[in-house]
N, C-alpha and C positions, 0 to 999 in steps of 0.2 A: 115648668116650661123654660127653655133656654133660648136666648136670642143673641145673635152676633151683632145686632144693631143697638140694643139697649141693655143696660145692666139689669139683672133679674129683679132687683128691688124697685125698679121703676115701671115694670110691666103692670099694666092695669087690665082692662077688659078688652075683648075683641071688638074692634071698631067696624066690623063688616055689616052690621045690622041694617044700615041705611044705604047700602050700595046701589040699589035700583033707583032710589030717589036722587042720589048724587049723579048717577049716569044721565038721567033725564034732565036734571038741572044743568049739567055740563053741556049737553047738546043744545039746550036753549041759549046758553051763554055764548056758545061758539058762533051763533048766527050773527052776533054783533062784531065779531073779530074780522080784521083784514086778512086777505090771503097771506099765507105764510105763517100765520099764528094759529090756524085751526088744526085740530087733530083730524087727519084724513082717514078714509076707510082703509087705505093701504097700511097706514100706521097701526090702526086697530087690529087688522088682520095679523100683522107681524107680532104684535103683543099677544094676541089670542093663541097663536100657534107656537109660542116660544116656551120650550121646556124649562130653560134657565129661569125665566120670569115666574113661571108657575111655582118652581121650587123656592125662589126667593120670597114670594108672597106667602109661603107657609109660615114664615117667621113672624111671630106676633109682635115683636119689637118694630119691625119694618112697617107693618100695618098700622101700628100705633103712631109712628112718626108721620106717616102719610095722612092719617086721620087728623092729627094736630094741625098739619099744614092746611088740609081741606076745610077744617072748622074755622080757621082764621077768616076774618072779614075780608071781603073783596073790595073794600072801599079804600080810597087813597089815604095813606098815612102821612107821615112827615115827608116832605119832598114829593117825588114823582112816583114812588112805589106804593103798592097796596100792602095791607097787613099780611095778605097771603104770601106775597113776594118776600116780605121781610121774614116771615116765619120759615119759608123755604131756605133762605140764606142762613138763618140762624141754625136750622136743623143741619144743614150741610157743614157749617162751621163746628157745631158741637159734636157731630157724629161722623167721623171720617169714612166709615163704611157706607153710610147713607150718601155721602158725596160721590163715592165710587159707584154706588148703585145708580145714582142719577146720570152719571157719565155713560155708564153702560146702557141704560135705558134710552138715552138720547142717540147713541150710536145705533142701537137696535131699530129705532123708529126712523132713522135717516136724517135726524136734525144735525147730528155731528158725524164726522167721518174720521176713521183712523188714518194717520199719515203713514207713509211707507216706512217700515223699519226692517232690520235685518231678519227678524223672525217672521216667517210666513204662516201666521196662525189664521185658521178659518174664523169666521165670526163666532161660531159655537165654541171653539177652543178659547177664543179671547174672552168671551163672556164667562167662562168657567175659571178664569184666573182668580186666585185667592187674594186675600187682603195684602199679603206681603209682596206680591208680584206687581211690577209697574205696568200700567196700562199703555204707556207710550203717548206720544203727542196726538192731540185731537184738534180738529178744526171744524168750524161751522160750515155746513154744506150750503153753497149759494143757491138761492131760489132760482128755478128756471125762469128765464125771461120769456114773456109772451111775445109771439111773433106778430108783428104789426104789418098789415098790408096797406100799401099806399093807395089811397082812393083819390083819383083825379076827377074833379068835377067835370061834367060833360062839356060845359062851356069852355073850360081850359083845354080839353082834348080837341074840341072843334077849332079853337084859336090856333093851336099848335099845328094841326093838320092843314088848316087853310094858309097859314104863313109858310109852311113848307111847300104847299102847292103853288103859292104865289112866287116863291123863289125859284121853283122848278120852271114855271112858265117864263119868268123873266130871263132865266138862264137860256132857255131855248129860244126866246125872242132875240137875245143878243147874238147867239150863235147863228141864227138865221139871217140877221141883218149883216153880220160880218161876211157870211158867205155870199150874200147878194152884192155887198159892196165890192168884194173881190171879183165877182163875176162881172159886175158893172164896169169895173176898171179894165178887166180883160177885154170886154167888148169894146170899150173906148180905145184901148190900145190896138185892137184888131182893125178898127175903122180907119185908123191913120195910115 
């Protein structure tokens, strides 16, 4: 068996035997995550329907690296990172093809986006780039902001409408008194 991710002397066993258990465990762990950190149904669909990803996962070396990262403890290690996060960083540093794989996977799922470049490659063409070809600049996709609706308490709505009604009435009172004053003067002027 040959792998582009690991040297052949480090290939061990196929780590797919507990895939169903890991998937169930991952969905339970996702419940505790904040929005923006969860794997969405849309992301899962993109991964499930991607020929490139299916082909990559046929590589035993890639599956072994993923298995090593998944098997690491999810408890906090030194500092703020978990053992799993440290294992992922180490795997990306040790295996450049795995680092490229992760970048491609994050673009596929919509976590990262490709920045505009001179070559207009489709996502499928971009995913098929080999190890020697540059992926180009990538950037984190901003999370969509939730639209907030301004809720005005009923008391505040009543106060604002009554204050505008009051000002309308006082305006009309003033205009009425001015016109009667003018009329009154006119009448006084006429009497003389």
